[in-house]
N, C-alpha and C positions, 0 to 999 in steps of 0.2 A: 325145871330149870334148864336153860340152854347153856351149854359150855362151848367156848370158842377155842379151837385148837390151832396152834401155830407150828410151823416148821422153823427151826432156827437155822439160819444160813451160816455154814462153816466158812471161816476165813474171809469174812466181809471186810474190805479195807477200812471202812469208817467205824468199825466196832460191831457191837451186837446188832443183829438184824433179824427180823422175823417176817415170815411169809404166811399169810392166812391160808390154811389148808383147803378150804372150799374154793378158793381162787384157782388152785392148781388144776381142777377139772375143767376150767374155762380157758386154759392156755393150751395152745396146740403145739405139737412137736415139730410140725412142718411149716407152720406159719408164724411169723413174728407178729405179736400183738402189743397193744399199748398198756402201760401201767404207770404207777407213780411210786416214788420213793419219798418218804417224809420222816421227820423225827417226831416220835411220840415221847413227850417228857414224862407222862405217867408210867409208861412201861420201861422208860430209860433205855430205849432202843430205837433203831431205824425200823420202819415198817414198809414192806413192799406190798402193793395192792394192785391186782389186775383190774383193768377197766373193761367192763362188759355190761350190756343192758340187763336190767333186772337185779343188779347187785345192790344189796343194802350197804350203804357206806355213808358215814358222816363226813361230808366234804368241808366242814367247818374246822379245818386244821388250825390249831392255835398259833403255831409259828410258821406263817406262810412263806417266809423267806427260805425255809428248808425244803419246800416241796419241789420235786424235780420230776419231769416226765422221762420215762424210761421205756425201753423195748424189752419184751419178755418172750421167751420161748421155752417150751417144756423139754426136759431131758430126763432120762430115767434116774430117779432118786435125787433130782435136783432141779435147778432152774437156771436158765441162761439170761443174765441181765446185761443188756448193752453188749452183746457178743462175748461175754465172759461167763463161763460155766461155774456154778457154785453147787456144792453138795449140801444136802439137808441133814440136820440132826434132829431127831424127834424130841420135842420139848414138852414137858408137863405144863398145861396151861396155868396151874397154880404157881409154878416157879418162874413165870415169865419175867417177873421183876427181880429175880435173883441173878447171880452171875451166870455167864455163858458156859462155864466149865462144870459139866455134869458128868461125873465118872461113869454112871450107869445109863446114859442116854443111848438108845438103840440107833445105830447108824443105818441109813438106808442104802449105803454103798457097801458092796461086798469087799472089794480090795481097794477102795478109794478111787477107782477109775470110772469114768463116765461110760455107760453102755448105750446101746441103741435104744430108740423108743420101743415101748412094749408092743406086742402083737395087737393089743386092743387099740393103742394109739394109731398104728398104721391102718388098721381095719376101719376105724372111724374116719380117718382122713380120706381113704379110698372111697368109702361110702358117700361122704359129703362132696368130694371133688369130682368123682367120676360116675358113680352109679346113679345117684339122685338126679344130676343134670341130664344124663342120658335117658333116664326113665321119663323125665319131664319133656324132653325132646320127642320121644316116641309118642307120648300122649298128645302133644301138639300136632304132630304129623298125622296121627289117626283122626284127631278132631277135624283137621282141615281136608282130609281125603274125600274124594268124590268118585271112588272106584265103582265102575258100572257092574262089575261081576261079583260084587259082594252083596249078598242078600241082607235084609234087615236082621234076620236071625244070626247071620255071621257077625254083623256089626255088634249085636248085643253080647255075643260070646266074647269077642275081642275086648269090648268095653269092660265086661265083668272081669276078665283076666287082668287087664291093666289096673283096675281098681284093687284087685287082690295083690298085685305086685306092689302097688303104692302102700297098702296096709302092711304088708310083710317087710317092706323097707323101713317103715317107721318102727315096727316091732324090733327089727334088727338093730336099729340105732339105740333103742332103749337097752337091749341086751349088751351091746358093746359098751355103752356108758356105765352100766353096772359092773361089767368086767374090768373096766379101767380102775374103778375104785378098789377092786380086789387085788389087782396086780401091783 
């Protein structure tokens, strides 16, 4: 049996609001991404859903007049919705339909203040924005080179090294994404 977990968004102005936990991994701390906000009458709450490719989501929302496109950005222990930061409160998925006041819910904020993105968030952003594009640029430059003083053996060694760099970059991305889930 698959269980779905939500974060409850603290102090949301329209009332009780939930954010699907799996979507948090697809929102970046440094890049604003698209999402939607809609009212779910079954859960008696507002739902925030990040829009990304490969996401299982039922786009047949019953009350279409309540659907609103929003901008999302990750912050430590919360989410920024349309430039307003909100803290998360962890919610038991079985109590989603109950009231928002849960005395023993574990807060994800230490002192209630927003902190910087985690090291894993920054590392993933650096990897995707700088390291991978630069590696691809080096690979293109090498593929286009016609250097007279490089032997065929030298070219094979360089190609093997670039292939290893590409493989290690992909492995590093997996490690960082796993670390994100732990932090």
